[in-house]
Structures are given as C-alpha cells and as structure tokens.
C-alpha positions in Angstrom: 34.9 41.8 -118.5 31.6 40.4 -119.7 27.9 41.2 -119.7 26.4 39.4 -116.7 22.7 38.8 -117.8 20.0 39.5 -120.3 20.0 39.8 -124.0 23.8 40.1 -124.3 24.6 37.7 -121.5 28.2 36.3 -121.5 29.3 38.6 -124.3 32.8 40.1 -123.7 33.5 43.8 -123.4 36.7 45.6 -124.0 38.2 48.0 -121.5 40.5 51.0 -122.2 44.2 50.2 -121.7 46.0 51.6 -118.7 44.8 52.6 -115.3 43.0 55.9 -116.3 39.7 54.0 -116.5 38.8 51.5 -113.8 35.9 49.3 -115.0 33.3 48.2 -112.5 34.0 44.6 -111.7 31.6 41.9 -112.9 30.8 40.9 -109.3 29.9 44.5 -108.3 27.8 45.0 -111.5 25.9 41.9 -110.6 25.2 43.1 -107.1 24.1 46.5 -108.5 21.7 45.0 -111.0 20.3 42.6 -108.4 19.3 45.6 -106.4 17.8 47.6 -109.3 16.2 44.7 -111.1 12.6 45.7 -110.2 13.2 49.2 -111.7 15.2 48.3 -114.9 12.5 47.3 -117.5 11.9 50.3 -119.7 14.0 52.6 -117.5 15.8 55.7 -118.7 19.4 55.1 -117.5 22.1 57.7 -117.2 25.7 56.4 -117.0 28.0 59.2 -115.8 31.8 58.7 -116.3 30.8 55.8 -118.6 34.3 54.5 -119.4 33.9 51.3 -121.4 30.1 51.5 -121.1 29.9 48.2 -119.2 27.3 49.4 -116.7 25.0 51.1 -119.3 25.4 48.1 -121.6 24.4 45.8 -118.7 21.3 48.0 -118.2 20.4 47.7 -121.9 20.9 44.0 -121.8 18.5 43.7 -118.9 15.8 45.7 -120.5 16.4 49.4 -119.9 14.5 51.5 -122.5 17.4 53.8 -123.2 20.9 54.7 -121.9 22.7 58.0 -122.1 26.5 57.6 -121.7 28.5 60.6 -120.6 32.3 60.3 -121.0 35.0 62.8 -122.0 38.2 60.6 -122.3 38.9 59.9 -125.9 40.4 56.3 -125.3 37.3 55.4 -123.2 34.9 56.8 -125.8 36.6 54.8 -128.6 36.2 51.6 -126.5 32.6 52.4 -125.6 31.7 52.9 -129.2 33.4 49.7 -130.2 31.6 47.7 -127.5 28.2 49.1 -128.7 29.1 48.3 -132.3 30.4 44.8 -131.5 27.1 44.0 -129.7 25.0 45.6 -132.5 23.5 48.2 -130.2 22.4 51.2 -132.2 19.0 52.1 -130.8 18.2 53.4 -127.4 21.6 54.9 -126.8 23.1 58.4 -126.7 26.7 59.2 -126.2 27.6 62.5 -124.8 31.3 63.3 -125.4 32.1 65.8 -122.7 32.4 66.5 -119.1 29.9 65.3 -116.5 29.8 68.9 -115.1 29.0 70.3 -118.5 26.2 67.7 -119.0 24.7 68.4 -115.7 24.8 72.1 -116.4 23.4 71.9 -119.9 21.5 68.6 -119.9 18.4 70.0 -118.3 16.5 69.3 -121.6 16.5 65.6 -120.8 14.3 65.2 -117.7 13.2 61.9 -116.4 16.1 59.6 -115.8 15.0 56.7 -113.6 18.4 55.4 -112.7 21.7 57.3 -112.6 25.0 55.6 -112.1 28.2 57.6 -111.4 31.6 56.2 -111.1 34.2 59.0 -111.3 37.9 58.1 -110.9 38.4 57.2 -107.3 41.1 59.9 -107.0 38.7 62.6 -108.0 37.0 62.7 -104.6 35.5 66.2 -105.2 33.6 64.9 -108.2 31.4 62.7 -106.0 30.2 65.6 -103.9 29.9 68.0 -106.9 27.8 65.6 -108.9 25.6 64.5 -106.0 25.0 68.1 -105.0 24.1 69.0 -108.6 21.7 66.1 -108.9 20.1 67.0 -105.5 19.9 70.6 -106.5 20.4 72.5 -109.8 20.3 69.4 -112.0 17.4 67.7 -110.1 15.2 68.2 -113.2 17.2 65.4 -114.9 15.7 62.9 -112.4 12.2 61.3 -112.5 10.2 61.6 -109.3 11.2 58.0 -108.3 14.8 58.2 -109.5 17.5 56.2 -107.9 21.1 57.6 -108.0 23.9 55.1 -107.4 27.5 56.1 -106.7 30.4 53.6 -106.9 33.2 54.5 -104.6 36.1 53.2 -102.6 34.9 51.4 -99.4 37.2 53.6 -97.3 35.8 56.8 -98.8 32.6 57.8 -97.0 30.1 59.8 -99.0 27.6 62.0 -97.2 24.1 60.8 -96.1 22.5 63.6 -98.1 23.1 66.1 -100.9 20.4 68.7 -101.3 17.1 66.8 -102.1 18.9 63.5 -102.3 19.2 61.2 -99.2 21.1 58.0 -98.9 18.8 55.0 -98.7 21.3 52.1 -98.8 25.1 51.4 -98.6 26.5 48.1 -100.0 30.1 47.2 -99.5 31.9 44.6 -101.5 35.7 44.1 -101.3 37.4 47.4 -101.6 34.4 49.0 -103.4 31.0 50.3 -102.2 27.7 51.4 -103.7 25.8 54.3 -102.2 22.1 54.6 -103.2 20.3 57.9 -103.1 16.7 58.9 -103.7 14.8 62.2 -103.6 13.7 63.1 -100.0 11.8 66.3 -100.8 
C-alpha cells in the first residue's frame, strides 16, 4: 500500500495485520481522489473507520487543510499513528479514538467538514445506513453546506439513494468494490 499522489507520493504505508481491517486499494483510492480533486485543496476531511489512515493521508498528501481520523480498533490506531509518524505528519490531523457512532453523537462541535469518507467493515451492513442517516439528520451540522459524503462498500451491497437530507449523486463501481457519493439535497 502506498500514497498515490501529492506531497507523500510513492511513500509506503503499513496496514494492520489480519483481516479485521480491509484497506482501500490503491486503485480505488486513485479513482476516489480523481473525482474529488477539485474539492481537496484546503478541505476539512473526515475519515470514518480510518483503519491505517491511508485515505486521510492521501487527502493530506493532495492538499487537504486538515483531516480528522475516527477509529476504535487498537491495532488499527497503532498503525495509523505509526504511518503519520513515519511520514512526519503532525499538523493538520486529529485522531479520535472511539466509535463512529459516539463521534457522530458527540462531535457536533466540529461543523464544516467538506469531505467525509466512510468505510466500515463490509460485514457491518447496518453501519452504513446508521452513519448515512445520522449525517443526513442529527449529525448534519458536521457537514459544510457543499459537503460530499463518500461510502466505500461491496459492489453487490446496494446502498439507498437517500438518507434524510443526503441524496446519492454518483455511484462508481470498480472490481468488487463501489463508491457511493452523497450530497445535501435540502
């Protein structure tokens, strides 16, 4: 696994051992960032279920102003911190050690995320709907007015077209994975 482009281009990243954390593939990350490229400079980026931090680190490498990583698994947090340290990234990052549900419930003091990426474990299907419903409802204050919310999921698992104030604007499929893009509709 490596950083695709930007300041940290070609630098390698560690991933937690085992199958509990499934890193976003280099190819899918490249596709994601090709789509969000016009929005990334100076953006506030929220990386939910951050795992190794590869997606948030890619955002920083490409010019995001700050990234908030939310992860609760101790092995993934250890690798995330090691990846940031190895790259010398100390500014513009915040690591929240805890559940995504807890962050969405208590994180209302951090409004204005421009880009939100969520990649829960594929087997945690209920997490997708819960998080998207929260971001389209009770946690909508976390989003800037032009925010884009991106969910990585299995291609065969269909996410809804809308969740509260969020409506799907795009669906990209690549291999066994897919990216669903949501924006505020109200």
